[in-house]
N, C-alpha and C positions, 0 to 999 in steps of 0.2 A: 344600341337599344333593339330589344326582342320585338318582333311582329305585333305582338298584343298591345305592349305600350305605345308602340309607333302610332298603332289604330287610335289609341284613345287620345294621343296627343295630336294628331294631324289628320285624322279621320283615313276612310277606307281608299280613297282616291290617291293617298299618298303609299300604298302598298304596291310592291311588285307582285307579279304572279306567284311567284315562289313564295312570297311572306303571306298571301291570301290562304295558299294551300297548308301552310305550316299553322295557322290557326286553326284550320279545319281538324288537321292531324292532330293538333294539340300536344301530342307528347313524343319522344324520339326514343333511341335506344341507349346503350351504353354507350355505343361506338358513334352514333350518328343525332346531330339534334332535329327537330322537327323541321326546322329551315334545310337542312341538308338533306333529309329525306326528300322533301318537296323539290328541291334542286335536282336530285337524282331522278326523280319521276319525268321532270319537264326534258331533262336531257335523254332519257330513256325514248321518248317518241319520235326522236329524229331531229336533226339539225335544222330543218325547213320548217318545222312546226313547233316551237317550243313554246306552247301557249296552253291556256286551259281549256280552251275548247278542242286542241289536239288529244287530250285526254278520253274524250268522249269513243276514240278507237281501241280502249283498253277494255277488255272484260274484267270482272271482278277477281277472276283467278288469276289474270295479269297483273292487275294492282296489288295482288296477295304475294307476288314475287319479289316486291321490292323490301328490304329491310323496315322494319317497323310498322309495315300494314297488315293489319291481319283482316279478318272478313267484315267486323263490325266497320273500321276506318273505310273499307274498300266500297262497302253499301253507302256509307256516308258521302263519299266522294261522288259517287255515280248518282245519287239522289239530287246533289248541288247541281252538278252536272244538268241533269234533267230538267230540274228547273229553272236554271237559267236559260236553257233552249226553250222551255214554254214562255217565259217572260219575254222573252226576243221575238216569240212569233206573233204575230198579228193576230187578234181576237177572232176565233172560228165561229162563235155563236152566229147562227144565220148567215154565216160567210157566202157573198153573193159570187157565185162561180162562171162567171161571163166572161173571163179572161185568164188564159193558162198563165201570164205571167204573175197574176194576182193570187192564184190557187198555188202557184209553187213558192211563191214568196212566205205564204201562209204555213209551208211546210220543209221548206228549204233547212232551218237550222234543227228542226226535230229528227231529220233523216240524214243529212249529208255525212255525219262522223259516225254512223252506226256500222259496226264491224259485219254485221249480215244484212242480207236484204230482207225489207219490209214491205210488205203489201197492204195498202188501205184502200178501203173501198169508200167513195163518198156517195151518199144518197140525198138525191136533190129532187126539189118540187120543180113543177111545171115553169116556176120564174127562174130556174136554176141558184135556189138558194139551199144551202146546207141543212138537212133535215138531221142527220148525224153521219159520223164516220164509223167503218167497222174494220178491224183488223183482220185481214184474211188470212195471211200465213206470215211466218218467219221462215225464212230459209237459209243456206249457207252464205259464204264470202262472194260466190258468184252466181247462185240459183235460188230461186223460190218456185215453191209449187203453186200452180194455180190451174183450179178447175172452173169452167163456165158455170158449171152446176151450182157449185158453192155461190159465186158471185150472183149470179141472179136470183138464187134461194135467197138471199139476203136482200136485194133488192125487191122482191116480191113482198117479203116479211116486213119491210121498212115501209111499203107502201111508195116506192120512188117512182117519179116517172121519169126521170133521167139518171144516170149514173157516171162517175168519173174514176178511173183508177190511177193509183201512185205507186210507183214503187222505188227504190233507191238503188244505185249501183254503188257498192263500197269501194270500189277502185277508184271512184271519183269521175269516169267518163260515162256521160249520160248518154251517148250513142246507143241507140237500140240494138239487141242481139238478134239473131235469127229468130229465137223462140220467142222473144219480146213480139216480133213481127207477126210469126204465126199466130199466138194466142190471142192479139189484137184483132186480128182478121175474122178468129173464131167468135170474139165477143161481140163485134160487130154484127155479124149475122146472125146471133142468137137474140140480139137485142131487137133486131129488125122484126125476128119472128114472136116474139112476146110484145112488141109495142113498148118497151122500153129503151130510150134513146142511149145509147153507149156515146157520151159526148166525146170523151178525150182519154187518152192513157198518157201521162206525163212520168218522166223517168229523170230523178233527182240524182246528180252527181256532186262533185266538190263546188258549191258557188254557180253551177250552171245546171240547166234543165233541158230538157227535150219535151215538147208538144208533139205527139205522133199526128194527131190531126193537123197541127199547123205544118209540119213538116211533110204531109202529102202522102201519108200511108194508108188512110182510109178517107 
């Protein structure tokens, strides 16, 4: 039974990851069916993580390296993965950022599988509620560019009283690097001078996180 027919007969919960992918891929090639292409995609991301979430580590270009995956299909798959991450994350509107575990949980699925470092600034009111988030930079697989000027310009523009910085480590280990420690120290000092409290710097790994405030880095 083909995945589409299986869906109509038994519902989405009866489908394997490969069958769900096959429905999204829709068509195969002369050599491979849509299901076979989906199986190749899952096998291509490594033996330890043959899941749909594991596909988040692949870029559009990398997806297009697989037979039968053109730009349109690759973009469709990336959008599906982004949508699933947003649906699985807690609602961020007016998120109360009084607990690092709560904040990390709100951003874990969004950031844990990204192939490059992404830095997000949370602008907070005096009750530690989220006003809005700002994407500060997108870096490489191991580094990102951080400027205290950029961060506090956004904080002043957004009338923030407090801020939290979040970034991911694509390798999966959330332990802070020497660069993370140095920039955090500079941000704390800048915040004190400007009267904008730098509450925390959270580093997101693969299912783990580090709160630099809680770990005693400042």
